[in-house]
Backbone as a ProteinNet text record, in pm:
[ID]
protein_1_A
[PRIMARY]
XXXXXXXXXXXXXXXXXXXXXXXXXXXXXXXXXXXXXXXXXXXXXXXXXXXXXXXXXXXXXXXXXXXXXXXXXXXXXXXXXXXXXXXXXXXXXXXXXXXXXXXXXXXXXXXXXXXXXXXXXXXXXXXXXXXXXXXXXXXXXXXXXXXXXXXXXXXXXXXXXXXXXXXXXXXXXXXXXXXXXXXXXXXXXXXXXXXXXXXXXXXXXXXXXXXXXXXXXXXXXXXXXXXXXXXXXXXXXXXXXXXXXXXXXXXXXXXXXXXXXXXXXXXXXXXXXXXXXXXXXXX
[TERTIARY]
1760.7	1552	1618.2	1578.4	1575	1470.6	1566.3	1487	1350.1	1251.9	1137.2	1136.1	1175	1145.2	948.4	958.5	779.1	759.2	631.7	582.6	517.9	455.5	392.7	494.1	612.1	701.9	752	719.4	803.1	746.4	604.3	437.9	425.3	487.7	446	577	668.6	797.3	737.2	700.3	671.1	571.8	393.5	337.5	373.4	429	533.6	520.3	638.5	688.9	553.1	515.1	401.6	270.8	260.3	166.9	234.7	332.9	503.7	475.1	445.4	416.4	302.7	184.1	40.6	26.1	105.5	107.1	123.9	257.2	327.7	220.7	186.9	117.6	-5	-73.1	-178	-207.9	-80.5	-6.1	-33.1	38.2	48.1	-80.1	-234.2	-342.1	-351.3	-284.6	-279.9	-319.1	-419.1	-490.4	-470.9	-371.6	-335.7	-385.8	-416.7	-578.7	-531.4	-615.6	-596.5	-700.9	-741.7	-827.9	-861.5	-978.8	-949.9	-1048	-1004.8	-1062.1	-1058.7	-1206.7	-1277.7	-1366.3	-1356.9	-1428.3	-1506.4	-1593.3	-1656.9	-1637	-1700.3	-1682.1	-1602.1	-1476.6	-1378.2	-1351	-1393.8	-1364.1	-1207.2	-1116.4	-996.5	-944.9	-1018.8	-1010.2	-1059.8	-1196	-1278.3	-1213.6	-1113.2	-1076.3	-939.3	-853.9	-740.5	-776.7	-921.2	-986.8	-997.2	-1059.9	-1099.8	-949.8	-863.1	-736.9	-687.7	-693.4	-660.6	-713	-860.4	-935.3	-901.7	-870	-885.9	-777.9	-615	-500.8	-504.1	-549.4	-576.3	-626.5	-755.8	-820.3	-744.4	-634.7	-525.6	-477.6	-420.7	-297.8	-309.2	-474.7	-509.2	-477.2	-501.6	-518.6	-612.1	-696	-836.3	-849	-944.2	-992.1	-1088.5	-1126.9	-1236	-1303.7	-1343	-1358.8	-1439.3	-1390.2	-1496.6	-1509	-1609.5	-1670.8	-1758.6	-1701.4	-1768.4	-1876.2	-1912.8	-1952.5	-1853.2	-1878	-1826.4	-1807.7	-1906.2	-1948	-1931.3	-1846.5	-1821.2	-1716.6	-1759.4	-1689.1	-1529.2	-1452.8	-1329.5	-1299.1	-1371.9	-1466.6	-1481.7	-1528.7	-1610.7	-1450.6	-1416.6	-1324.7	-1219.2	-1118.3	-1057.6	-1119.9	-1267	-1283.5	-1244.7	-1295.6	-1275.1	-1101.2	-1017.7	-851.4	-849.2	-910.7	-849.8	-901	-1029	-1074.9	-999.5	-920.7	-855.6	-696.1	-654.7	-506.5	-543.4	-676	-700	-718.1	-751.1	-817.5	-692	-706.7	-510.7	-588.5	-658.5	-693.5	-649.9	-616.6	-631.6	-463	-383.5	-277.9	-209.1	-290.1	-201	-334.8	-310.2	-418.1	-400.6	-509.9	-487.8	-613.7	-567	-657.1	-648.9	-770	-759.3	-779	-638.8	-620.2	-619.3	-645.7	-677.9	-859.4	-801.1	-929.5	-1058.6	-1179.6	-1206.4	-1159.9	-1198.3	-1112.8	-1182.2	-1277	-1334.8	-1217.8	-1168.9	-1098.1	-946.1	-860.2	-742.6	-689.1	-563.5	-555.7	-390.4	-311.9	-206.8	-242.7	-358.6	-396.8	-455.1	-503.2	-598	-487.4	-421.8	-274.2	-216.1	-160.3	-72.5	-126.2	-291.7	-354.1	-296.1	-306.3	-291.9	-193.8	-164.9	-49.1	89.2	196.6	276.5	301.9	300.1	286.5	200.9	104.8	-27.2	18.2	78.8	53.9	126.9	44.7	138.2	161.2	127.4	147.5	224.3	278.6	349.3	289.3	190.4	105	123.3	165.9	230.8	362.1	361.9	499.7	605.6	586.9	686.5	723.9	672.7	695.7	779	754.6	828.5	1021.7	980.4	1072.2	1159.1	1103.7	1185.5	1234.1	1197.8	1291.3	1391.4	1374.2	1523	1595.7	1561.6	1644.4	1687.6	1658.8	1692.1	1646.3	1549.1	1527.1	1374.5	1337.7	1229.7	1103.4	1068.9	909.8	800.6	717.8	621.9	667.9	636.4	681	698.2	790.3	819.7	666	634.2	529.1	544.1	445.3	380.5	475.3	510.2	573.3	678.6	756.7	891.7	952.7	881.3	924.1	886.6	816.7	778.4	887.7	936	1035.7	1166	1223.1	1310.6	1341.9	1135.1	1130.1	1225.6	1138.5	1158.6	1329.6	1398	1526.9	1623.3	1536.2	1596.7	1606.4	1428.9	1374	1503.5	1512.2	1591.4	1772.2	1787.7	1912.9	2013.2	1953.8	2053.6	2074.5	2241.7	2299.1	2347	2248.6	2304.9	2432.8	2475.5	2585.1	2712	2743.9	2852.6	2832	2684.7	2652	2601.3	2566.3	2457	2353.2	2262.2	2120	2066.1	2012.4	1944	1768.7	1683.5	1548.4	1510.4	1421	1303.4	1163	1175.9	1061.7	1082.7	1019.2	1099.1	945.9	883.1	718.9	816.4	700.7	755.7	667.4	644.4	506.9	607.3	717.1	767	936.6	930.6	1053.3	1188.6	1154	1238	1247.3	1149.5	1161.8	1261.1	1172	1296.5	1401	1480.7	1589.3	1692.2	1592.6	1643.3	1681.6	1638.5	1558.1	1693	1750.5	1911.3	1958.8	1978.2	2077	2123.7	2049.6	2014.5	2080.5	2073.3	2135	2270.4	2326	2470.4	2477.5	2373.6	2397.6	2397.5	2505.2	2528.8	2399.1	2369.9	2177.2	2153.4	2139.2	2120.9	1936.6	1876.8	1748.3	1732.3	1686.9	1587.9	1455.2	1472	1283.8	1275.3	1160	1120.9	1236.4	1331.9	1400.6	1518.1	1557.5	1681.1	1713.2	1861.6	1878.3	1951.1	1943.3	1993.5	1945.6	1814.9	1800.9	1870.9	1877.4	1922	1999.4	2152	2303.7	2317.1	2199.4	2171	2214.8	2095.1	2000.2	2050.6	2128.1	2212.8	2359.3	2367.5	2514.7	2466.6	2327.6	2292.3	2298.6	2302.1	2297	2166.6	2126.6	1954.4	1868.9	1789.7	1678.6	1545.6	1500.3	1384.8	1288	1200.2	1113.2	977.7	957.8	826.1	848.7	788.7	778	639	569.4	368.5	342.1	419.7	382.8	408.3	276.7	326.6	433	520.7	627.4	749.1	764	779.7	1004.8	1022.2	1156.9	1127.3	1218	1219.9	1398.1	1443.1	1553	1660.3	1656.7	1738.1	1792.5	1780.3	1727.4	1825.2	1831.9	1874.4	2005.4	2104.4	2206.9	2201.7	2300.9	2314.2	2353.8	2281.8	2326.9	2233.7	2162.9	2079.3	1976.9	1922	1805.2	1671.9	1596.9	1496	1391.7	1306.8	1215.4	1110.7	967.1	908.5	782.3	809.5	640.3	526	510.6	456	283.4	178.9	103.5	-5.3	-4.4	-141	-176.1	-294.2	-364.2	-341.5	-318.3	-261.7	-382.9	-374.5	-495.5	-566.9	-489.4	-564	-634.9	-656.1	-715.2	-695.9	-517	-469.2	-370	-319.5	-253.1	-97.1	-28	101.2	172.6	302.4	395.4	460.1	519.4	639	736.5	794.2	867.7	832	863	854.7	833.9	813.3	899.3	948.4	833.4	898.9	1010.6	1051.8	1171.2	1303.9	1233.3	1383.7	1383.2	1319.3	1312.9	1432.1	1455.8	1577	1745.5	1724.9	1841.1	1899.6	1846.1	1873.5	1841.8	1920	1933.9	1812	1768.4	1621.9	1498	1398.8	1285.7	1141.4	1116.3	925.2	838.4	735	646.6	554.3	433.2	328.5	226.6	159	47	229.3	187	239	401.1	478.6	544.1	518.3	592.9	542.4	423.4	325.8	162.6	118.2	148.3	143.1	179.1	326.4	368.4	321	289.3	214.5	123.1	39.7	-94.5	17	97.5	115.5	237.4	288	397.9	314.4	186	97.2	18	-21.1	-67.9	103.6	205.3	333.8	321.8	288.5	330	260.7	131.7	19	22	129.1	204.8	325.8	428.2	494.1	487.1	377.3	278.2	302.3	178.8	167.1	254.5	358.6	505.4	561.9	560	676.2	568.4	439.1	390	370.3	390.9	415.3	541	640.1	800.9	851
2243	2186.9	2038.6	2046	1915.5	1833	1657.1	1569.7	1538	1459.3	1474.6	1304.9	1312.5	1138.2	1147.2	1013.1	1045.7	937.6	960.5	788.9	744.2	767.8	635	522.7	571.8	510.4	378.4	439.3	372.4	269	326.2	231.2	90.5	169	67.6	-79.9	-44.3	-146.6	-203.8	-123	-194	-289.7	-237.5	-308.1	-473.6	-419.2	-560	-647	-633.5	-731.9	-772.9	-696.1	-717	-871.7	-839.7	-919.2	-1052	-1054.4	-1210.8	-1265.3	-1184.8	-1243.3	-1305.7	-1245.4	-1238.9	-1370.3	-1365.5	-1488.2	-1637.7	-1611.5	-1700	-1771.4	-1655.9	-1709.7	-1797.1	-1724.7	-1788.3	-1946.5	-1970.6	-2128.6	-2163.6	-2128.3	-2190.1	-2168.2	-2133.1	-2138.8	-2028.5	-1955.5	-1812.1	-1694.1	-1649.2	-1533.3	-1399.9	-1369.6	-1165.3	-1105.4	-1056.2	-1024.9	-850.4	-758.4	-667.9	-643.2	-679.2	-559.1	-439.8	-327	-241	-174.4	-115.7	-69.3	51.2	84.6	310.7	314.9	378.1	455.4	549.5	558.7	693.4	726.5	861.7	887.8	989.3	1013	1130	1144.4	1257.5	1242.6	1220.1	1232.3	1234.9	1011	951	830.5	803.2	824	768.5	774.4	908.3	911.1	776.9	768.2	674.4	576.9	534.4	399.5	378.6	409.5	371.5	395.1	466	415.6	307.8	296	150.7	-6.6	33.1	-88.3	-117.5	24.6	52	-58.7	-37.1	-75.8	-193.1	-254.2	-395.9	-498.9	-426	-526.2	-510.2	-398.2	-421.3	-513.5	-533.8	-577.4	-774.2	-774.7	-944.3	-919.2	-847.3	-835.6	-849.9	-957.3	-872.9	-832.4	-776.8	-694.5	-724.3	-697.9	-713.3	-572	-501.1	-425.5	-435.2	-346.3	-370.6	-198.6	-135.5	-16.8	-8.6	88.5	141.4	259.8	297.9	396.4	505.2	632.8	758.2	735.2	638.9	641.3	528.2	419.4	298.5	295.7	239.3	229.9	154.1	199.8	116.4	9.7	-54.4	-167.7	-285.9	-202.6	-309.2	-259.6	-176.1	-130.4	-229	-256.3	-355.8	-496	-532.4	-668	-705.5	-587	-575	-624.3	-542.4	-571.2	-707.8	-752.5	-875.4	-1010.2	-991.3	-1054	-1060.1	-933.8	-942.8	-966.4	-958.7	-1066.7	-1216.2	-1262.5	-1391.3	-1451.3	-1419.3	-1433	-1468.8	-1589.3	-1630.2	-1574.9	-1560	-1540.4	-1379.1	-1284.1	-1143.1	-1132.2	-1056.1	-1081.2	-938.1	-798.1	-656.1	-602.5	-511.9	-455.8	-284.6	-175.6	-37.4	-14.2	56.8	124.6	285.8	380.3	479.8	544.2	699.5	774.1	924.8	1003.3	978.9	956.7	834.2	795.3	914	901	983.6	993.6	1130.7	1203.9	1068.1	1021	951.1	825.4	777.6	679.5	682.5	587.7	602.3	568.5	603.9	600.9	482.6	528.7	460.7	296.8	307.9	184.3	63	179.7	72.7	30.9	109.7	124.7	-22.6	39.3	-97	-220.6	-261.3	-383.8	-471.4	-394.5	-465	-545.9	-684	-740.1	-675.8	-678.3	-608.6	-710.9	-833.4	-840.4	-862.2	-831.3	-736.8	-571.4	-531.1	-379.8	-321.3	-275	-293.3	-159.9	-35.5	98.1	171.3	83	181.9	207.5	162.3	207.1	162	73.9	2.1	65.3	59.5	57.4	23.9	-139.1	-254.6	-216.4	-204.5	-177.9	-68.3	76.9	194.5	127.3	22.2	-19.9	-98.6	-145.2	-241.1	-155.2	-8.5	38.2	136.9	174.1	216.5	103.4	1	-72.1	-180.9	-158	-255	-396.2	-422.3	-568.5	-535.4	-676.7	-734.9	-714.2	-646.9	-607	-533	-606.9	-517.2	-480.8	-297.9	-249.4	-145	-71.1	75.8	160.2	280.2	386.1	378.2	416.2	350.5	501	623.6	691.7	716.5	745.3	674.7	604.6	474.8	416.8	430.5	467.1	548.7	577.1	709.3	762.1	707.1	613	512.6	431.4	395.1	289.8	424.7	525.5	596.3	644.3	680	654	523.6	389	252.9	249.9	348.7	289	337.1	500.3	592.5	550.5	448.1	439	553.4	563.7	714	630.3	618.6	531.1	657.9	581	679	667.8	558.7	537.9	679.8	700.7	821.7	969.5	935.4	1081.9	1149	1278.6	1377.8	1372.4	1345	1351.7	1436.7	1518.6	1571.5	1573.5	1531.9	1532.4	1698.5	1724	1869.7	1788.6	1791.6	1724.3	1616.7	1609.7	1502.6	1416.8	1438.7	1350	1215.3	1112.6	988.8	891.1	1000.6	942.1	945.5	1038.5	1042.4	1060.6	1171.9	1251.7	1143.4	1113.2	1057.9	912.1	805.9	705.1	681.8	794.8	850	857.9	894.4	935.6	776.8	750.3	648.1	471.6	485	439.2	509.6	646.2	605.8	615.4	607.4	574.7	406.2	339.2	221.5	201.4	257.1	306.9	344.5	370.1	413.5	554.8	637.6	792.8	844.7	936.6	1052.1	1130.7	1154.7	1223.3	1316.7	1443	1589.5	1546.3	1581.8	1615	1731.2	1853.3	1977.1	1992.6	2090.2	2084.6	2255.9	2282	2411.2	2493.3	2415.8	2502.7	2485.1	2462.8	2466.5	2621.3	2637.5	2746.6	2773.3	2868.4	2896	2755.1	2719.3	2561.4	2591.4	2693.2	2688.2	2651.7	2704	2654.9	2551.8	2442.6	2338.6	2244.2	2307.9	2239.7	2220.6	2310.8	2362	2264.7	2251	2115.3	1944.5	1973	1779	1770.3	1650.2	1561.7	1543.6	1486.8	1413.6	1502.1	1526.8	1657.8	1585.6	1541.4	1470.6	1604.7	1684.1	1739	1713.1	1713.6	1680.1	1792.5	1883.1	1990.9	2026.7	1987.3	2023	2169.3	2238	2359.1	2381.2	2463	2425.3	2578.2	2484.7	2633.7	2651.2	2583.4	2628.3	2635.5	2549.6	2512.8	2582.7	2669.5	2820.5	2810.1	2849.1	2879.5	2899.4	2946.5	2957.2	2853	2727.2	2606.1	2528.5	2543.9	2439.6	2478.1	2396	2397.8	2314.7	2309.8	2232.6	2131.8	2002.8	1888.3	1791.7	1840.3	1784.6	1706.1	1606.7	1523.2	1544.7	1643.9	1623.8	1554	1528.6	1412.7	1514.2	1549.1	1626.4	1547.9	1550.6	1439.7	1558.7	1685.9	1726.5	1708.9	1749.9	1731.4	1865	1975.6	2100.6	2134.1	2238.2	2274.8	2446.3	2478.8	2615.3	2744.9	2853	2942.1	2972.9	2868.4	2843.8	2757.6	2648.3	2546.3	2427.7	2430.1	2320.8	2257.2	2152.9	2007	2128.1	2130.7	2136.7	2062.6	2095.2	2023.8	2097.5	2092.2	2138.4	2198.7	2174.9	2253.8	2360.9	2498.5	2627.4	2552.5	2474.7	2377.7	2470.8	2584.7	2685.1	2750.8	2784.9	2795	2701.1	2597.4	2501.5	2415.2	2387.5	2325.9	2361.3	2441.4	2504.5	2469.1	2459	2472.3	2338.9	2253.7	2105.8	1975	1919.3	1803.9	1713.7	1705.3	1589.8	1627	1647.3	1642.8	1576.8	1547.2	1505.4	1558	1578.6	1681.5	1630.8	1709.6	1712.6	1786.3	1728	1553	1455	1419.6	1325.6	1220.8	1245	1154.8	1110.3	1126.6	1068.1	967.7	1050.2	1035.8	894.2	936.2	802.5	659.9	652.9	548.8	495.7	596.8	495.5	410.2	450.6	321.3	202	126.3	53.6	4.9	66.4	23.9	-73	54.7	-36	-171.7	-207.3	-342	-442.8	-365.5	-473.4	-543.6	-442.9	-480.5	-569.1	-581.7	-697.6	-803.1	-817.6	-932.3	-1007.8	-902.9	-931	-1004.7	-986.8	-1029.9	-1151.6	-1176.4	-1249.2	-1394.3	-1336.2	-1438.2	-1455.8	-1357.7	-1370.9	-1509.3	-1497.4	-1623.5	-1727.5	-1739.6	-1881.6	-1891.7	-1847.8	-1838.5	-1984
-2047.5	-1990.2	-1887.5	-1777.1	-1704.9	-1762.7	-1769.6	-1778.3	-1701.1	-1715.5	-1668.4	-1611.2	-1484.8	-1399.9	-1377.6	-1541.3	-1501.5	-1439	-1368.8	-1261	-1373.8	-1475.4	-1568.3	-1596.8	-1671.7	-1657.8	-1577.8	-1474.4	-1374.7	-1305.8	-1268.6	-1291.8	-1436.9	-1500	-1611.4	-1593.3	-1538.5	-1548.9	-1358.2	-1285.4	-1183.9	-1186.9	-1266.1	-1289.9	-1353.6	-1479.5	-1530.5	-1414.1	-1343.8	-1203.5	-1147.2	-1095.2	-1018.7	-1059.6	-1166.9	-1284.6	-1277.2	-1307.5	-1287.3	-1141.1	-1074.6	-948.4	-885.5	-923.3	-922.3	-958.9	-1127.1	-1238.8	-1153	-1081.6	-1036.8	-866.4	-828.6	-668.9	-740.3	-829	-876.7	-894.5	-970.1	-1049.9	-874.3	-755.2	-649.3	-646.1	-632.8	-586.9	-442.1	-496.9	-422.7	-458.3	-398.3	-495	-376	-421.9	-330.4	-344.2	-138	-156.7	-49	-93.1	-8.7	46.8	200.9	289.6	297.3	251.2	312.5	407.9	513.7	633.5	600.3	631.3	582.4	703.2	798.6	901	804.8	802.5	764.2	638.7	563.9	377.2	396.1	440	340.6	226.8	177.7	31.4	-31.9	49.3	47.7	29.3	136.3	134.3	30.7	-21.5	-89.2	-233.8	-313	-411.3	-386.1	-244.4	-308.7	-302.1	-232.2	-246.7	-376.5	-463.7	-663.1	-673.5	-638.2	-701.1	-749.6	-558	-479.7	-556.7	-595.6	-612.7	-784.1	-863.7	-1012.4	-1025.1	-946.3	-949.5	-973.3	-829.9	-804.2	-886.6	-952.3	-1042.9	-1189.6	-1193.8	-1364.6	-1297.4	-1218.3	-1138.3	-1114.8	-1095.7	-1079.2	-928.1	-874.5	-736.3	-644	-537.5	-526.4	-405.7	-346.8	-257.9	-212	-61	30	95.6	105.6	189.7	324.9	396.8	540.5	541.2	557	526.6	686.1	736.4	916.7	935.8	989.7	991.7	1060.1	1061.6	1112.5	1267.6	1342.8	1478.9	1566.4	1467.8	1516.3	1650.5	1724.1	1861.5	1804.5	1895	1839	1958.9	2006.1	2038.8	1923.6	1836.1	1666.2	1593.8	1567.4	1478.4	1478.5	1655.1	1690.4	1633.9	1644.1	1590.9	1478.4	1352.6	1260.8	1244.4	1312.8	1253.9	1310.2	1420.3	1465.8	1350	1254.5	1211.6	1075.5	1050.5	911.3	927.4	1046.3	1106.3	1117.1	1128.2	1116.8	994.7	928.7	831.3	704.9	672.5	604	407.1	414.9	228.4	237.3	349.2	307.9	396.3	309.3	240.2	308.7	290.3	297.5	345.8	465.2	488.1	459.4	414.2	380.4	496	583.6	678	692	645	596	748.4	756.2	830.5	770.1	896	1029.5	1065.1	1171	1260.8	1322.7	1341.9	1358.7	1574.9	1611.3	1727.7	1850.2	1860.6	1914.7	1937.2	1885.5	1829.2	1912.4	1954.7	2036.5	1865.4	1769.1	1682.7	1692	1763.3	1788.4	1819.9	1941.7	1988.1	1869.8	1784.2	1667.5	1552.6	1495	1415.5	1441.5	1603.7	1645.6	1659.1	1632	1653.9	1566.9	1428.1	1287.4	1269.9	1220.9	1220.4	1157.1	1192.7	1092.9	967	966.4	803.8	703.1	770.4	662.4	682	774	716.2	582.8	483.3	361	327.7	394.5	453	540.6	644.4	750.4	841.9	873.1	991	1129.4	1151.4	1283.7	1311.9	1463.6	1508.4	1467.6	1438.8	1436.4	1246.6	1196.2	1031.8	1076.6	1131.8	1151.3	1135	1258.8	1277.1	1179.9	1121.4	1005.8	939	898.4	785.1	814.1	999.7	1064.9	1090.9	1109.1	1137.4	1048.5	901.8	794.1	782.1	890.2	888	836	741.8	707.8	766.8	828	957.9	861.1	821.5	790	653.4	608.7	468.8	524.2	397	480.4	394.6	406.7	375.1	232.1	167.6	-3.3	-59.1	-31.5	-65.1	-87.4	35	-10.9	-55.5	-68	-100.1	-293.7	-316.8	-455.9	-502	-402	-444.7	-436.8	-398.4	-459.1	-567.1	-595.2	-674.8	-825.2	-853.8	-931.6	-956.7	-837.3	-850.5	-904.7	-865.9	-952.7	-1052	-1110.3	-1237.3	-1320.8	-1278.7	-1388.8	-1384.6	-1262.3	-1322.4	-1232.7	-1107.8	-1052.9	-891.9	-929.2	-784.4	-721.3	-551.6	-444	-398.7	-392.7	-334.2	-337.5	-224.2	-190.4	-251.3	-260.9	-340	-158.7	-195.8	-75.1	-98.1	-10	-49.7	43.2	13.3	151.3	134	215.8	188.8	283.7	255.5	340.9	391.3	538	603.6	687.7	786.6	890.9	968.5	857.1	903	942.5	1005.8	960.7	887.4	784	714.9	580	589	429.3	478.1	551.1	551.2	609.2	777.1	776.3	740.7	681.6	639.5	501.8	397	316.7	331.3	395.3	475.3	548	596.7	598.7	520.3	389.1	271.6	203.5	172.5	121	182.3	308.5	427.1	331	314.3	278	166.9	57.4	-75.4	-91	64.5	72.8	56.4	63.2	63.6	169.5	131.7	291.7	288.3	422.1	430.6	507.7	451.3	557.7	566.5	661.5	668.6	700.9	651.8	666.3	721.2	805.9	873.9	858.8	987	962.9	1040.2	1148.3	1235.4	1158.5	1000.9	989.2	945.8	990.2	940	777.4	720.8	579.1	504.9	473.5	452.6	262	203.4	61.6	43.8	147.4	116.9	180.7	269.9	283.7	116.8	85.5	-19.6	-161.5	-170.5	-304.8	-313.9	-215	-184.1	-246.9	-238.4	-264.6	-404	-388.6	-537.2	-589.4	-474.7	-470.3	-338.2	-458.6	-345.8	-320.7	-243	-216.9	-130.6	-197.9	-136.4	-73.6	70.6	139.1	204.7	179.2	283.3	312.3	240	279.1	258	167.1	169.8	-26.8	-79.8	-178.5	-223.1	-327.5	-421.9	-320.8	-214.7	-123.8	-145.9	-252.2	-310.3	-432.4	-455.9	-540.7	-606.3	-696.1	-781.2	-642	-564.2	-454.4	-418.4	-403.1	-323	-437.8	-577.2	-620.4	-701.4	-760.8	-829.3	-979.9	-1099.4	-1166.4	-1110.4	-1220.5	-1211.8	-1099.7	-1034.5	-961.5	-974.3	-901.7	-928.3	-806.9	-841.4	-785.5	-754.4	-630.4	-664.5	-540.9	-590.9	-497.4	-512.3	-356.9	-282.4	-303.8	-295	-244.1	-350.2	-300.5	-330.3	-315.2	-410.9	-355	-430.1	-403.7	-500.9	-465	-603.8	-604.2	-589.1	-580	-651.5	-715.4	-830.3	-965.2	-904.5	-863.4	-833.6	-908.2	-939.1	-1023.7	-887.5	-978.1	-863	-880.7	-738.8	-788.7	-690.9	-679.3	-563	-493	-387.8	-283.2	-324	-498.6	-564.2	-697.7	-652.4	-780.5	-917.2	-974.4	-1120.6	-1219.7	-1221.1	-1339.5	-1284.5	-1174.8	-1157.8	-1185.6	-1086.2	-1074.9	-1182	-1286.9	-1379	-1481.1	-1522	-1578.6	-1529.6	-1414.5	-1345.9	-1313.1	-1286.3	-1220.1	-1340.3	-1346.4	-1433.5	-1442	-1325.2	-1352.6	-1246.2	-1253.4	-1197.5	-1199.5	-1117.4	-1133.1	-1165.1	-1217.1	-1234.1	-1089.4	-1078.3	-1004.8	-1085.4	-1169	-1113.3	-1228.8	-1242.9	-1271	-1216.1	-1125.2	-1091.3	-969.3	-860.9	-700.7	-693.2	-678	-635.2	-760.7	-883.8	-978.7	-922.8	-875.1	-868.3	-746.7	-597.6	-498.7	-459.8	-517	-584	-628.8	-722.9	-730.2	-657.1	-516.5	-477.2	-372	-348.7	-250.1	-229	-393.5	-429.5	-444.6	-456	-512.7	-362.7	-222	-99.1	-101.4	-109.8	-75.4	-139	-259.9	-376.6	-297.9	-259.4	-165.8	-29.5	43.7	167.2	153.3	30.4	-21.3	10.7	-78.2	-123.1	-19.1	39.3	199.1	304.3	340.9	338.5	311.3	200.1	121.1	58.7	136.5	74	140.4
[MASK]
+++++++++++++++++++++++++++++++++++++++++++++++++++++++++++++++++++++++++++++++++++++++++++++++++++++++++++++++++++++++++++++++++++++++++++++++++++++++++++++++++++++++++++++++++++++++++++++++++++++++++++++++++++++++++++++++++++++++++++++++++++++++++++++++++++++++++++++++++++++++++++

């Protein structure tokens, strides 16, 4: 039976570190603050916003919302971004995406100051991930994967790691972050030939395929660490990952459950980035 890599344990440890940092900043008269920019009222955005604001409240981080109608002009949205860029009391910004189709998302994303980009929406932040420089912040989901590996004492040095998925949101940044941890990394994607033969060789397997239960028992081997990034709803209406958990769990050494794994860590990572942004500003 595989060890469960539980998000709640990682989150609890992360939260303690964040609380200590918040207390230290407040002693210096700094109140770390997240700016939330939301256009329209997509249910996914509202749900994530509730989680983010609740976590801010738990950890003593303040937040300010900038709520705009779905038909907002690009010019108005850019004005709001300019406002948060210039506001020294806003340390990090979360802007919900995708934006409505009449807005040029690339232009708007890159208008945000990189030092406030706590969820890697700018090209500058992404460049930071790929160059290893401290520019902006990495995306919260792959960062959550790294937090899980760190918390459970999983040393990546010299190990074979395979990432399934090549998106700029998870797959590619996760690969770069594993390389930074001295893993030997292979990235698989929809055009990979005989993917199971590649993934079975991995010691660490990060799955961000974007399809429910796509990774079954043929993809894994004993002794592996499996981190499942996927969040899907199955035919029974239940949350499930990209890994067929019931097939894979009896074979591997350790695995993140869905729900209760990576997803539960990402909100604390986001709030941690806000606090880190405040620390950098006043270092």
